[in-house]
DRENKOLLUM-962723 format. One record per residue (C-alpha): x, y, z; residue number from 0. Coordinates in nm, 2 decimals, always signed. Each point is the difference from the previous one (the first is absolute). Last residue first. Layout:
DRENKOLLUM-962723
<rotor u="X" v="Y" w="Z" pos="NUM"/>
...
This chain:
DRENKOLLUM-962723
<rotor u="+0.97" v="+1.51" w="+1.17" pos="154"/>
<rotor u="-0.34" v="-0.13" w="+0.12" pos="153"/>
<rotor u="-0.06" v="-0.37" w="-0.01" pos="152"/>
<rotor u="-0.30" v="-0.16" w="-0.17" pos="151"/>
<rotor u="-0.07" v="-0.33" w="+0.16" pos="150"/>
<rotor u="-0.15" v="-0.33" w="-0.12" pos="149"/>
<rotor u="-0.25" v="-0.24" w="+0.15" pos="148"/>
<rotor u="-0.17" v="-0.27" w="-0.22" pos="147"/>
<rotor u="-0.35" v="-0.03" w="-0.13" pos="146"/>
<rotor u="-0.09" v="-0.35" w="-0.12" pos="145"/>
<rotor u="-0.08" v="-0.14" w="-0.34" pos="144"/>
<rotor u="-0.17" v="-0.30" w="-0.15" pos="143"/>
<rotor u="-0.03" v="-0.21" w="-0.31" pos="142"/>
<rotor u="+0.21" v="-0.29" w="+0.15" pos="141"/>
<rotor u="+0.25" v="-0.03" w="-0.29" pos="140"/>
<rotor u="+0.00" v="+0.38" w="-0.04" pos="139"/>
<rotor u="+0.08" v="+0.08" w="+0.36" pos="138"/>
<rotor u="+0.02" v="+0.37" w="+0.03" pos="137"/>
<rotor u="+0.17" v="+0.16" w="+0.30" pos="136"/>
<rotor u="-0.13" v="+0.35" w="+0.05" pos="135"/>
<rotor u="+0.09" v="+0.36" w="+0.06" pos="134"/>
<rotor u="-0.22" v="+0.31" w="+0.01" pos="133"/>
<rotor u="+0.08" v="+0.36" w="-0.10" pos="132"/>
<rotor u="-0.27" v="+0.28" w="-0.01" pos="131"/>
<rotor u="+0.06" v="+0.32" w="-0.18" pos="130"/>
<rotor u="-0.19" v="+0.31" w="+0.09" pos="129"/>
<rotor u="-0.16" v="+0.24" w="-0.25" pos="128"/>
<rotor u="-0.34" v="-0.17" w="+0.03" pos="127"/>
<rotor u="+0.07" v="-0.33" w="+0.16" pos="126"/>
<rotor u="+0.23" v="-0.16" w="-0.25" pos="125"/>
<rotor u="+0.14" v="-0.35" w="-0.02" pos="124"/>
<rotor u="+0.35" v="-0.14" w="-0.02" pos="123"/>
<rotor u="+0.05" v="-0.38" w="+0.01" pos="122"/>
<rotor u="+0.32" v="-0.15" w="+0.13" pos="121"/>
<rotor u="+0.06" v="-0.37" w="-0.07" pos="120"/>
<rotor u="+0.27" v="-0.14" w="+0.22" pos="119"/>
<rotor u="+0.22" v="-0.24" w="-0.19" pos="118"/>
<rotor u="+0.09" v="-0.36" w="+0.10" pos="117"/>
<rotor u="-0.32" v="-0.13" w="-0.18" pos="116"/>
<rotor u="+0.12" v="+0.14" w="-0.34" pos="115"/>
<rotor u="-0.24" v="-0.12" w="-0.26" pos="114"/>
<rotor u="-0.30" v="+0.19" w="+0.11" pos="113"/>
<rotor u="-0.21" v="-0.01" w="-0.31" pos="112"/>
<rotor u="-0.31" v="-0.17" w="+0.15" pos="111"/>
<rotor u="+0.03" v="+0.21" w="+0.31" pos="110"/>
<rotor u="+0.00" v="+0.33" w="-0.19" pos="109"/>
<rotor u="-0.27" v="-0.13" w="-0.23" pos="108"/>
<rotor u="-0.23" v="-0.08" w="+0.30" pos="107"/>
<rotor u="+0.06" v="+0.36" w="+0.12" pos="106"/>
<rotor u="+0.24" v="+0.08" w="+0.28" pos="105"/>
<rotor u="-0.12" v="+0.26" w="+0.26" pos="104"/>
<rotor u="-0.01" v="+0.37" w="-0.03" pos="103"/>
<rotor u="-0.18" v="+0.22" w="+0.25" pos="102"/>
<rotor u="-0.08" v="+0.33" w="-0.18" pos="101"/>
<rotor u="-0.03" v="-0.18" w="-0.33" pos="100"/>
<rotor u="-0.05" v="+0.15" w="-0.34" pos="99"/>
<rotor u="+0.37" v="+0.03" w="-0.10" pos="98"/>
<rotor u="+0.09" v="-0.35" w="+0.10" pos="97"/>
<rotor u="+0.38" v="+0.03" w="-0.02" pos="96"/>
<rotor u="+0.29" v="-0.23" w="-0.04" pos="95"/>
<rotor u="+0.30" v="-0.11" w="+0.20" pos="94"/>
<rotor u="+0.22" v="-0.31" w="+0.00" pos="93"/>
<rotor u="+0.22" v="-0.07" w="+0.30" pos="92"/>
<rotor u="+0.33" v="-0.12" w="+0.14" pos="91"/>
<rotor u="+0.19" v="-0.09" w="-0.31" pos="90"/>
<rotor u="+0.36" v="-0.03" w="+0.09" pos="89"/>
<rotor u="+0.28" v="+0.25" w="-0.02" pos="88"/>
<rotor u="+0.37" v="-0.05" w="-0.06" pos="87"/>
<rotor u="+0.03" v="+0.33" w="-0.18" pos="86"/>
<rotor u="+0.09" v="-0.14" w="-0.34" pos="85"/>
<rotor u="-0.25" v="-0.28" w="+0.05" pos="84"/>
<rotor u="-0.28" v="+0.25" w="+0.07" pos="83"/>
<rotor u="+0.10" v="+0.21" w="-0.30" pos="82"/>
<rotor u="-0.02" v="-0.30" w="-0.23" pos="81"/>
<rotor u="-0.34" v="-0.10" w="+0.15" pos="80"/>
<rotor u="-0.13" v="+0.36" w="-0.05" pos="79"/>
<rotor u="+0.11" v="-0.01" w="-0.37" pos="78"/>
<rotor u="-0.16" v="-0.34" w="-0.05" pos="77"/>
<rotor u="-0.33" v="+0.12" w="+0.16" pos="76"/>
<rotor u="+0.00" v="+0.31" w="-0.22" pos="75"/>
<rotor u="+0.06" v="-0.21" w="-0.31" pos="74"/>
<rotor u="-0.29" v="-0.22" w="+0.10" pos="73"/>
<rotor u="-0.24" v="+0.29" w="+0.03" pos="72"/>
<rotor u="-0.20" v="-0.06" w="+0.32" pos="71"/>
<rotor u="-0.35" v="-0.12" w="-0.03" pos="70"/>
<rotor u="-0.27" v="+0.18" w="+0.20" pos="69"/>
<rotor u="-0.37" v="-0.02" w="+0.01" pos="68"/>
<rotor u="-0.32" v="+0.22" w="+0.02" pos="67"/>
<rotor u="+0.08" v="+0.32" w="-0.17" pos="66"/>
<rotor u="+0.30" v="-0.16" w="-0.17" pos="65"/>
<rotor u="-0.23" v="-0.20" w="-0.24" pos="64"/>
<rotor u="+0.24" v="-0.18" w="-0.24" pos="63"/>
<rotor u="+0.26" v="+0.01" w="+0.27" pos="62"/>
<rotor u="+0.33" v="+0.18" w="-0.09" pos="61"/>
<rotor u="+0.06" v="+0.16" w="+0.34" pos="60"/>
<rotor u="+0.34" v="+0.16" w="+0.00" pos="59"/>
<rotor u="+0.22" v="-0.07" w="+0.30" pos="58"/>
<rotor u="+0.10" v="+0.20" w="+0.30" pos="57"/>
<rotor u="+0.31" v="-0.15" w="+0.17" pos="56"/>
<rotor u="+0.02" v="+0.08" w="+0.37" pos="55"/>
<rotor u="+0.34" v="-0.04" w="+0.17" pos="54"/>
<rotor u="+0.15" v="-0.08" w="+0.34" pos="53"/>
<rotor u="-0.29" v="-0.16" w="+0.18" pos="52"/>
<rotor u="+0.09" v="-0.17" w="+0.33" pos="51"/>
<rotor u="-0.11" v="-0.36" w="+0.04" pos="50"/>
<rotor u="+0.36" v="-0.14" w="+0.01" pos="49"/>
<rotor u="+0.11" v="+0.18" w="-0.32" pos="48"/>
<rotor u="-0.20" v="+0.20" w="-0.25" pos="47"/>
<rotor u="-0.23" v="+0.02" w="-0.30" pos="46"/>
<rotor u="-0.35" v="+0.13" w="-0.05" pos="45"/>
<rotor u="-0.15" v="-0.05" w="-0.34" pos="44"/>
<rotor u="-0.25" v="+0.19" w="-0.21" pos="43"/>
<rotor u="-0.35" v="+0.04" w="-0.13" pos="42"/>
<rotor u="-0.25" v="+0.28" w="-0.08" pos="41"/>
<rotor u="-0.37" v="-0.03" w="-0.05" pos="40"/>
<rotor u="-0.17" v="+0.24" w="-0.23" pos="39"/>
<rotor u="-0.20" v="+0.31" w="+0.09" pos="38"/>
<rotor u="+0.26" v="+0.11" w="+0.11" pos="37"/>
<rotor u="+0.35" v="-0.11" w="-0.10" pos="36"/>
<rotor u="+0.17" v="+0.32" w="+0.14" pos="35"/>
<rotor u="-0.18" v="-0.05" w="+0.34" pos="34"/>
<rotor u="+0.12" v="-0.37" w="+0.03" pos="33"/>
<rotor u="+0.36" v="+0.10" w="-0.09" pos="32"/>
<rotor u="-0.01" v="+0.29" w="+0.25" pos="31"/>
<rotor u="-0.13" v="-0.25" w="+0.26" pos="30"/>
<rotor u="+0.28" v="-0.25" w="-0.07" pos="29"/>
<rotor u="+0.26" v="+0.28" w="+0.03" pos="28"/>
<rotor u="-0.16" v="+0.11" w="+0.32" pos="27"/>
<rotor u="+0.03" v="-0.35" w="+0.15" pos="26"/>
<rotor u="+0.37" v="+0.01" w="-0.09" pos="25"/>
<rotor u="+0.05" v="+0.34" w="+0.15" pos="24"/>
<rotor u="-0.17" v="-0.11" w="+0.32" pos="23"/>
<rotor u="+0.25" v="-0.28" w="+0.03" pos="22"/>
<rotor u="-0.14" v="-0.35" w="-0.03" pos="21"/>
<rotor u="+0.04" v="-0.29" w="+0.24" pos="20"/>
<rotor u="-0.13" v="-0.34" w="-0.10" pos="19"/>
<rotor u="-0.11" v="-0.22" w="+0.30" pos="18"/>
<rotor u="+0.13" v="-0.36" w="+0.00" pos="17"/>
<rotor u="-0.25" v="-0.28" w="+0.05" pos="16"/>
<rotor u="+0.03" v="-0.12" w="-0.36" pos="15"/>
<rotor u="+0.35" v="-0.13" w="+0.04" pos="14"/>
<rotor u="-0.10" v="-0.21" w="+0.30" pos="13"/>
<rotor u="-0.29" v="-0.13" w="-0.19" pos="12"/>
<rotor u="+0.22" v="-0.09" w="-0.29" pos="11"/>
<rotor u="+0.25" v="-0.20" w="+0.22" pos="10"/>
<rotor u="-0.28" v="-0.20" w="+0.16" pos="9"/>
<rotor u="-0.15" v="-0.07" w="-0.35" pos="8"/>
<rotor u="+0.34" v="-0.10" w="-0.13" pos="7"/>
<rotor u="+0.05" v="-0.24" w="+0.30" pos="6"/>
<rotor u="-0.33" v="-0.17" w="-0.07" pos="5"/>
<rotor u="+0.08" v="-0.02" w="-0.37" pos="4"/>
<rotor u="+0.35" v="-0.16" w="+0.06" pos="3"/>
<rotor u="+0.21" v="+0.14" w="-0.28" pos="2"/>
<rotor u="+0.15" v="+0.26" w="+0.24" pos="1"/>
<rotor u="+0.09" v="+0.35" w="-0.11" pos="0"/>
């Protein structure tokens, strides 16, 4: 990575334009985690290589009020990071659920606590029995977010 701030921004924007590809089974794993956590929020990591997810790491939510917030258990994060290193994976995304939203978007808290600008933030919502998955880039320093494309591949 360049030390020239202008070059770094250009490099980052190129990195941020990549679409994350999930397999159907990985999306389903995230949905199962979100359903199991109801009525609380769930959280986890999506890891992979070259924009293609290879692993989903469900984490325990240890937030003080897990019905409206998420905070991953530090020991779960460390274990996931060790596994990612062993597999040669990179962090592609962070997921959590908004159990009471049919069309989930990042909350102010989600944006304020978005410490990984290179990651795609997936949010799972519920429309009746159906799960809804959305993806975003969160810009903590700027206090904003934007929807980003992603794909769920069959097979």
